[in-house]
C-alpha positions as CSV (number, residue, x, y, z in Angstrom):
1,M,-93.1,52.9,-144.5
2,K,-90.8,55.9,-143.2
3,T,-88.2,53.3,-141.7
4,R,-88.0,51.6,-145.0
5,N,-87.3,55.0,-147.0
6,L,-84.7,56.2,-144.3
7,A,-83.0,52.9,-144.3
8,A,-82.6,53.1,-148.0
9,A,-81.3,56.6,-148.1
10,L,-78.7,55.8,-145.4
11,L,-77.9,52.9,-147.4
12,A,-77.5,55.1,-150.6
13,S,-75.4,57.3,-148.8
14,V,-72.9,54.7,-147.5
15,S,-72.6,53.2,-151.2
16,L,-71.8,56.9,-152.6
17,A,-69.7,57.6,-149.6
18,A,-67.2,54.8,-151.0
19,C,-66.7,57.0,-154.2
20,A,-64.3,59.9,-153.5
21,A,-64.2,62.7,-156.3
22,G,-61.2,63.3,-158.5
23,P,-58.2,61.2,-159.7
24,D,-56.7,58.5,-157.3
25,Y,-53.2,59.5,-156.8
26,V,-50.6,57.0,-158.5
27,A,-47.0,58.0,-157.8
28,P,-44.7,58.5,-160.7
29,V,-42.1,56.5,-161.8
30,A,-38.4,57.4,-162.5
31,P,-37.1,56.4,-165.8
32,P,-35.5,52.9,-165.8
33,A,-32.1,54.4,-166.8
34,A,-32.5,56.5,-163.5
35,E,-32.0,53.7,-161.3
36,A,-29.2,52.1,-163.2
37,P,-25.5,51.9,-161.2
38,F,-23.7,55.5,-161.6
39,V,-21.6,56.1,-164.6
40,G,-18.8,57.5,-162.5
41,A,-18.8,54.4,-159.9
42,Q,-16.8,52.4,-162.0
43,S,-13.4,53.3,-160.1
44,P,-11.7,52.0,-157.0
45,E,-12.5,55.4,-154.9
46,V,-16.1,54.1,-154.6
47,T,-18.2,51.1,-154.0
48,A,-21.8,50.4,-155.1
49,T,-22.6,49.6,-151.3
50,A,-25.6,51.2,-150.2
51,P,-24.6,54.6,-148.4
52,N,-24.7,55.3,-144.7
53,D,-27.0,58.1,-143.4
54,T,-24.5,58.9,-140.6
55,W,-21.6,59.4,-143.4
56,W,-19.6,61.6,-141.3
57,R,-18.8,58.7,-139.1
58,L,-16.6,57.4,-141.9
59,Y,-14.0,59.9,-141.0
60,D,-13.5,58.4,-137.5
61,D,-13.3,62.1,-135.9
62,P,-14.9,62.4,-132.5
63,V,-14.6,65.9,-132.4
64,L,-16.3,66.1,-135.9
65,N,-19.2,63.8,-134.8
66,G,-19.8,65.9,-131.8
67,L,-19.9,68.7,-134.1
68,V,-22.4,67.3,-136.6
69,Q,-24.5,66.1,-133.5
70,D,-24.4,69.7,-132.0
71,A,-25.6,71.1,-135.7
72,L,-28.5,69.0,-135.5
73,A,-29.6,69.8,-132.4
74,A,-29.1,73.5,-132.4
75,N,-28.7,74.5,-135.7
76,T,-31.3,77.5,-136.5
77,D,-32.4,76.2,-139.9
78,V,-32.7,72.8,-138.6
79,R,-35.0,74.3,-135.7
80,V,-37.2,76.5,-138.4
81,A,-37.3,73.0,-140.6
82,V,-38.7,71.1,-137.4
83,A,-41.3,74.1,-136.6
84,R,-43.0,73.9,-140.2
85,I,-43.6,69.9,-139.5
86,A,-45.4,70.8,-136.4
87,R,-47.1,73.5,-138.2
88,A,-48.2,70.7,-141.2
89,R,-49.1,68.3,-138.2
90,A,-51.3,70.7,-136.8
91,N,-53.0,71.3,-140.4
92,L,-53.4,67.5,-140.5
93,R,-55.2,67.3,-137.4
94,G,-57.5,70.3,-138.4
95,S,-58.2,68.2,-141.6
96,R,-59.1,65.4,-139.5
97,S,-61.3,67.2,-137.2
98,D,-63.5,67.9,-140.4
99,A,-64.7,64.0,-140.3
100,L,-65.9,64.1,-136.9
101,P,-69.2,65.7,-135.7
102,Q,-68.9,69.4,-135.3
103,T,-70.5,70.7,-131.9
104,A,-71.2,74.5,-130.7
105,L,-72.4,75.5,-127.5
106,N,-74.3,78.9,-127.7
107,G,-75.5,81.5,-125.0
108,T,-76.8,84.9,-125.3
109,G,-78.2,87.4,-122.5
110,T,-80.3,90.5,-123.0
111,Y,-81.6,93.1,-121.0
112,G,-83.9,95.9,-122.8
113,R,-87.0,98.0,-122.6
114,V,-89.8,98.1,-125.1
115,P,-92.0,101.3,-125.8
116,E,-95.2,101.3,-123.5
117,S,-97.4,101.3,-126.7
118,Q,-96.1,97.7,-127.5
119,V,-97.2,96.0,-124.3
120,L,-100.1,95.2,-122.6
121,P,-101.2,97.2,-119.4
122,G,-99.8,95.8,-116.4
123,I,-96.9,94.1,-118.0
124,D,-93.4,95.2,-117.4
125,R,-91.8,97.0,-119.8
126,E,-88.2,95.9,-119.0
127,R,-87.3,92.4,-119.1
128,R,-84.1,90.0,-119.2
129,T,-83.8,87.2,-121.7
130,V,-81.2,84.3,-121.3
131,D,-81.2,81.9,-124.1
132,G,-79.1,78.8,-124.5
133,E,-78.6,76.2,-127.4
134,F,-76.6,73.3,-127.9
135,A,-75.9,72.3,-131.7
136,V,-74.1,69.6,-133.3
137,S,-73.7,68.8,-137.3
138,Y,-72.0,66.4,-139.2
139,E,-71.2,66.2,-142.8
140,L,-72.3,63.2,-144.9
141,D,-68.6,63.2,-146.9
142,L,-70.3,61.6,-149.9
143,F,-68.2,62.6,-152.5
144,G,-64.9,62.5,-150.6
145,R,-64.3,66.2,-150.2
146,V,-63.1,65.5,-146.5
147,R,-61.0,62.6,-146.9
148,R,-59.3,64.2,-150.1
149,G,-58.5,67.4,-147.7
150,I,-57.2,64.7,-145.2
151,E,-55.1,63.0,-147.9
152,A,-53.7,66.2,-149.0
153,S,-52.6,67.4,-145.7
154,R,-51.2,64.1,-144.6
155,A,-48.7,64.4,-147.8
156,D,-47.9,68.3,-146.9
157,Y,-47.0,66.8,-143.7
158,A,-44.8,63.9,-145.2
159,A,-43.2,66.8,-147.6
160,A,-42.3,69.0,-144.3
161,Q,-40.6,66.0,-143.1
162,E,-38.7,65.2,-146.2
163,D,-38.0,69.2,-146.2
164,A,-36.4,68.9,-142.9
165,D,-34.1,66.2,-144.0
166,A,-33.2,68.2,-146.9
167,V,-32.1,70.9,-144.6
168,R,-30.4,68.2,-142.1
169,V,-28.5,67.2,-145.1
170,T,-27.3,70.8,-146.2
171,V,-26.5,71.4,-142.4
172,V,-24.5,68.6,-142.0
173,A,-22.7,68.9,-145.1
174,D,-21.9,72.4,-144.4
175,T,-20.7,71.9,-140.9
176,V,-18.3,69.0,-142.0
177,R,-17.2,71.6,-145.1
178,A,-16.5,74.5,-142.4
179,Y,-14.5,71.8,-140.3
180,V,-12.6,70.6,-143.3
181,D,-12.0,74.2,-144.3
182,A,-10.4,75.1,-140.8
183,T,-8.2,72.0,-140.6
184,S,-7.1,72.5,-144.1
185,A,-6.5,76.1,-143.9
186,A,-4.4,75.0,-140.3
187,E,-2.5,72.5,-142.5
188,Q,-1.9,75.1,-145.1
189,L,-0.5,77.3,-142.6
190,A,1.7,74.7,-141.4
191,V,3.4,74.2,-144.9
192,A,3.5,77.8,-145.7
193,R,5.3,78.7,-142.0
194,H,7.8,75.4,-143.0
195,T,8.2,77.0,-146.4
196,V,9.1,80.6,-144.7
197,D,11.4,78.7,-142.2
198,L,13.4,77.0,-145.2
199,L,13.9,80.1,-147.0
200,D,15.2,81.8,-143.6
201,R,17.9,79.4,-143.9
202,S,18.7,80.2,-147.7
203,V,18.4,83.8,-147.0
204,R,21.1,83.4,-144.2
205,I,23.2,81.0,-146.4
206,T,23.3,83.2,-149.3
207,Q,24.0,86.3,-147.2
208,A,26.9,84.4,-145.6
209,R,28.1,83.8,-149.3
210,F,27.5,87.2,-150.3
211,E,29.7,88.3,-147.0
212,H,32.6,86.0,-148.5
213,G,32.1,87.2,-151.8
214,L,30.7,84.1,-153.6
215,N,27.3,85.5,-154.2
216,Q,26.0,89.0,-155.5
217,K,23.9,91.1,-153.4
218,L,21.2,90.7,-156.1
219,D,21.3,86.9,-154.9
220,V,20.2,88.0,-151.3
221,I,17.6,90.4,-152.8
222,R,15.9,88.0,-154.5
223,V,16.0,85.1,-152.1
224,T,14.7,87.7,-149.5
225,Q,11.7,88.8,-151.8
226,L,10.8,85.0,-152.3
227,R,10.9,84.8,-148.7
228,E,8.6,87.9,-148.0
229,Q,6.3,86.7,-150.8
230,Q,5.6,83.1,-149.0
231,A,5.1,84.8,-145.5
232,A,2.6,87.4,-147.3
233,A,0.4,84.4,-147.8
234,I,0.0,83.5,-144.2
235,P,-2.4,86.4,-143.1
236,T,-4.6,85.3,-145.7
237,L,-4.9,81.7,-144.6
238,Q,-5.3,82.6,-141.0
239,A,-8.2,84.8,-142.3
240,T,-9.5,81.5,-144.2
241,R,-9.3,79.4,-140.8
242,D,-10.8,81.8,-138.7
243,A,-13.7,82.7,-141.1
244,A,-14.3,78.8,-141.4
245,L,-14.2,78.3,-137.4
246,F,-16.7,81.5,-137.1
247,R,-18.8,79.8,-139.6
248,L,-18.5,76.5,-137.9
249,A,-19.7,78.0,-134.4
250,T,-22.6,79.5,-136.3
251,L,-23.7,76.1,-137.6
252,T,-23.8,74.4,-134.3
253,G,-25.6,77.2,-133.0
254,R,-23.0,79.0,-130.8
255,T,-21.3,82.1,-130.9
256,P,-17.6,82.2,-132.1
257,Q,-16.5,82.5,-128.6
258,D,-18.0,79.3,-127.2
259,L,-16.4,77.1,-129.9
260,P,-14.7,74.2,-128.1
261,A,-11.0,74.4,-127.9
262,Q,-10.4,70.9,-129.3
263,V,-11.9,72.2,-132.5
264,R,-9.3,75.1,-132.6
265,E,-6.4,72.5,-132.0
266,R,-7.3,70.2,-135.1
267,T,-4.7,70.9,-137.6
268,T,-5.3,67.9,-139.6
269,T,-7.5,67.5,-142.7
270,P,-9.9,64.6,-142.4
271,D,-9.8,61.9,-144.8
272,V,-12.4,59.0,-145.6
273,G,-9.3,56.7,-146.6
274,Q,-11.3,54.0,-148.1
275,P,-13.4,53.7,-150.9
276,I,-16.9,55.6,-150.5
277,P,-19.9,53.5,-150.4
278,V,-22.4,55.5,-153.5
279,G,-25.1,53.1,-153.6
280,D,-26.9,53.3,-157.7
281,G,-29.5,55.4,-158.9
282,R,-32.3,53.5,-157.1
283,T,-31.0,53.8,-153.8
284,L,-30.4,57.3,-154.6
285,L,-33.6,58.3,-155.3
286,A,-34.9,56.5,-152.2
287,R,-32.6,58.4,-150.1
288,R,-32.7,62.0,-151.8
289,P,-35.3,64.2,-149.4
290,D,-35.6,66.6,-152.4
291,V,-36.9,63.9,-154.5
292,K,-39.4,62.6,-152.0
293,A,-40.6,65.8,-150.9
294,A,-41.4,66.4,-154.7
295,E,-43.0,63.4,-155.0
296,R,-45.1,64.1,-151.8
297,R,-46.3,67.6,-152.8
298,L,-47.4,65.6,-155.9
299,A,-49.8,63.6,-154.1
300,A,-51.0,66.5,-152.2
301,D,-51.9,68.8,-155.1
302,T,-53.7,65.5,-156.8
303,A,-55.7,64.9,-153.6
304,R,-56.7,68.7,-154.0
305,I,-58.1,68.1,-157.4
306,G,-60.7,65.8,-155.6
307,V,-61.2,68.5,-152.7
308,A,-62.2,71.0,-155.7
309,T,-64.0,68.6,-158.0
310,A,-66.3,67.3,-155.0
311,D,-67.9,71.0,-154.6
312,L,-69.6,70.1,-158.2
313,Y,-71.8,68.0,-156.0
314,P,-74.1,68.5,-153.4
315,K,-73.0,69.1,-149.9
316,I,-75.4,67.4,-147.3
317,T,-74.8,68.1,-143.8
318,L,-76.9,66.6,-140.7
319,G,-77.6,68.9,-138.0
320,A,-79.7,69.0,-135.0
321,S,-80.0,71.2,-132.0
322,V,-81.3,71.9,-128.6
323,G,-81.9,74.7,-126.6
324,T,-84.4,76.9,-123.9
325,T,-85.1,80.4,-123.3
326,A,-85.6,81.9,-120.1
327,L,-87.5,85.4,-119.3
328,G,-87.0,87.4,-116.4
329,D,-84.8,86.4,-113.2
330,T,-85.3,82.8,-113.8
331,S,-82.4,80.6,-114.6
332,V,-81.8,79.5,-118.1
333,F,-81.5,75.8,-116.9
334,G,-85.4,74.1,-116.4
335,A,-86.8,77.5,-116.3
336,G,-88.8,77.2,-120.1
337,P,-89.7,74.7,-122.3
338,L,-87.2,73.0,-124.6
339,R,-87.0,73.7,-128.2
340,W,-85.3,71.4,-130.6
341,L,-84.5,71.0,-134.1
342,V,-83.2,68.1,-136.5
343,G,-82.8,67.5,-140.2
344,P,-80.1,68.0,-143.2
345,L,-78.9,70.8,-144.7
346,I,-78.1,70.7,-148.4
347,S,-76.1,73.2,-150.4
348,W,-75.3,72.9,-154.1
349,A,-73.6,75.5,-156.3
350,F,-76.0,74.9,-159.3
351,P,-76.2,75.5,-162.1
352,N,-73.6,78.1,-162.2
353,Q,-70.5,76.0,-161.6
354,E,-67.9,78.0,-163.7
355,A,-66.0,79.1,-160.6
356,I,-65.6,75.6,-159.1
357,R,-64.3,74.5,-162.4
358,A,-62.2,76.9,-162.6
359,R,-60.7,75.8,-159.4
360,I,-60.5,72.2,-160.7
361,G,-58.6,73.4,-163.5
362,G,-55.9,75.5,-161.4
363,A,-55.7,72.3,-159.2
364,K,-54.8,70.0,-162.6
365,A,-52.5,72.8,-163.5
366,D,-50.4,72.7,-159.8
367,A,-50.6,68.5,-160.2
368,Q,-48.7,68.8,-163.9
369,A,-46.1,71.6,-162.4
370,D,-45.7,69.0,-159.6
371,L,-45.0,66.4,-161.9
372,A,-42.9,68.5,-164.1
373,T,-41.1,69.4,-160.7
374,F,-40.6,65.6,-159.8
375,D,-39.3,64.7,-163.0
376,G,-36.8,67.6,-162.9
377,T,-35.6,66.8,-159.3
378,V,-34.8,63.5,-160.2
379,L,-32.6,64.5,-163.0
380,R,-30.8,67.1,-161.1
381,A,-30.2,64.6,-158.4
382,L,-28.6,62.2,-160.7
383,E,-26.7,65.2,-162.5
384,E,-25.5,66.2,-159.2
385,T,-24.3,62.8,-158.1
386,E,-22.3,62.1,-161.2
387,T,-20.8,65.6,-161.2
388,A,-19.5,64.8,-157.6
389,L,-18.2,61.3,-158.6
390,S,-16.3,62.9,-161.4
391,A,-14.9,65.6,-159.1
392,Y,-13.9,63.5,-156.4
393,R,-12.4,61.0,-158.9
394,N,-10.3,63.7,-160.7
395,A,-9.3,65.6,-157.4
396,L,-7.9,62.2,-156.1
397,L,-5.9,61.9,-159.4
398,R,-4.6,65.5,-159.2
399,K,-3.4,65.2,-155.7
400,D,-1.3,61.9,-156.8
401,R,0.4,63.8,-159.1
402,L,1.0,66.9,-157.0
403,A,2.3,64.5,-154.3
404,S,5.0,63.0,-157.0
405,A,5.6,66.5,-158.0
406,R,6.2,68.0,-154.7
407,D,8.5,64.9,-153.8
408,A,10.6,65.6,-157.0
409,A,10.5,69.5,-156.3
410,T,11.8,68.7,-152.7
411,R,14.6,66.6,-153.8
412,A,15.5,69.2,-156.5
413,A,15.7,71.8,-153.9
414,N,17.6,69.7,-151.6
415,V,20.3,68.8,-154.3
416,S,20.6,72.7,-155.4
417,L,21.4,73.9,-151.8
418,A,24.1,71.2,-151.7
419,R,25.5,71.8,-155.1
420,Q,25.6,75.6,-154.0
421,R,27.5,74.8,-151.0
422,R,30.3,73.3,-153.0
423,G,30.1,76.0,-155.5
424,Q,28.7,74.1,-158.3
425,I,25.5,76.3,-159.2
426,D,24.7,79.9,-158.7
427,A,22.1,81.3,-156.4
428,L,19.8,81.8,-159.5
429,N,19.2,78.0,-159.9
430,V,18.9,77.8,-156.5
431,L,16.2,80.1,-156.1
432,D,14.4,78.7,-158.8
433,A,14.3,75.1,-157.3
434,Q,13.2,76.7,-153.8
435,R,10.7,78.6,-155.5
436,T,9.3,75.2,-157.4
437,Q,9.3,73.5,-154.0
438,A,7.1,76.5,-152.5
439,Q,4.7,76.1,-155.0
440,S,4.7,72.1,-154.9
441,D,3.9,72.4,-151.5
442,A,1.2,74.9,-151.5
443,D,-0.5,72.9,-154.4
444,Y,-0.3,69.8,-152.7
445,A,-1.8,71.1,-149.6
446,Q,-4.7,73.1,-151.7
447,A,-5.0,69.6,-153.6
448,T,-5.8,67.7,-150.2
449,R,-8.3,70.5,-149.5
450,D,-10.0,70.3,-152.8
451,V,-10.1,66.1,-152.1
452,A,-11.9,66.7,-148.6
453,F,-14.3,69.3,-150.0
454,A,-15.1,66.6,-153.0
455,Q,-15.9,64.3,-150.8
456,V,-18.1,66.2,-148.7
457,N,-19.9,67.3,-152.1
458,L,-20.6,63.7,-153.0
459,F,-21.9,62.9,-149.5
460,R,-24.1,65.8,-149.7
461,A,-25.5,64.8,-153.3
462,L,-26.1,61.3,-152.1
463,G,-28.7,62.7,-149.5
464,G,-29.7,61.2,-146.2
465,N,-32.5,60.4,-143.9
466,W,-32.9,61.3,-140.3
467,Q,-36.4,61.3,-139.6
468,N,-36.9,58.5,-137.4
469,E,-34.1,59.5,-135.2
470,Q,-33.9,63.3,-135.1
471,V,-37.5,64.5,-135.5
472,A,-39.1,62.5,-132.6
473,A,-36.2,63.7,-130.2
474,A,-36.8,67.6,-131.7
475,E,-40.2,68.1,-131.7
476,P,-42.3,66.5,-128.5
477,E,-45.7,66.8,-128.9
478,G,-47.4,70.0,-127.3
479,T,-43.8,71.5,-126.8
480,V,-43.5,75.5,-127.6
481,R,-40.0,77.1,-126.7
């Protein structure tokens, strides 16, 4: 009879264990329009091909490739993110251990003396006691408290991985941007120095014409003033280049003195030189780490509703222990009779469950906030990408217009100098043409920099994923640095 009752109880426990308290997680669905082609993708500058995670290789620059790999391996922000992954993984191991039997080995040793009035004559008042016990307990996860906890920890671990990818996206984009900033500043420096050289030539010509009575002293002063104005831009550009190089060193985990020499030698702004693959809304949401992290946090907090809900029901733990007590100088092992204990422990917060229901309400509110965060993250991802597409397209248009303006200004300046030599125009007209040429050259160099920055911003908006390649290499099991 007892056997049948025990079997029935175990069968009931197994059937109850098939259920878990709280809602089952259902992944949120983005609006259908979010997965459509981008509004700004209808241009020859981009293509609907799926983007490449290692987008920086499109620049075909070995120095840049090396810098990005250094940043992914040594950047301090990446190292912090990897450490947080290890922390989340440790929490997941801790949650999984709750599903296993819990064991404990206890031992105590005491030495004491009792009052003479409390012992019989002839009995030693001083005694030594050694007690040893081994205990084991196992929670019957009838209502899924443990399983929901594991589910939440697993989602937290995935969110930490996505957070690390979001950091990598930022670090790679910042590294490429710093490289672009350094090289474009070098290119702008070259333009500024060339402009100063041309104005030096103009100063000599104007001075010579003044000495021959063909120009006034004011003409020489004006040309010299323009030359000094253009030369004054050089220190600012040099400071910009130095700051970009120092920032590049920090991003790659170096001191400024350790930056490779080949990086300082680069003086040409990198350019993709081909249509950029951007995919569509569906591929964007599948790539963006912040979107995936928001979805995983929603899954984690949904599971925590189940953890809180399970506390409404009884918690049943099976326990057993075996131990012995030894008196005097004898050994604890085999010195006295064994004692043992086996039985269930039932704990149930009932009937006052208001505190538990408050925790459930808080968990539901967290999940609702996570859902709103996910929706907002999806919208921001689309906004950032469309904005980056528009900025890139218009930056290219501006660069093309400024290229035409620069060519026209160069031709005008050359014609003005030629006509000045023949005495057909005065120095004021030449000065105006040279000022226009200098401004056009500077504007074009700045436009080239803006195009490169717009490319980086677009790649950054498109996201990326390096978990499989980078995390495994960056966080070996059990490694502590």
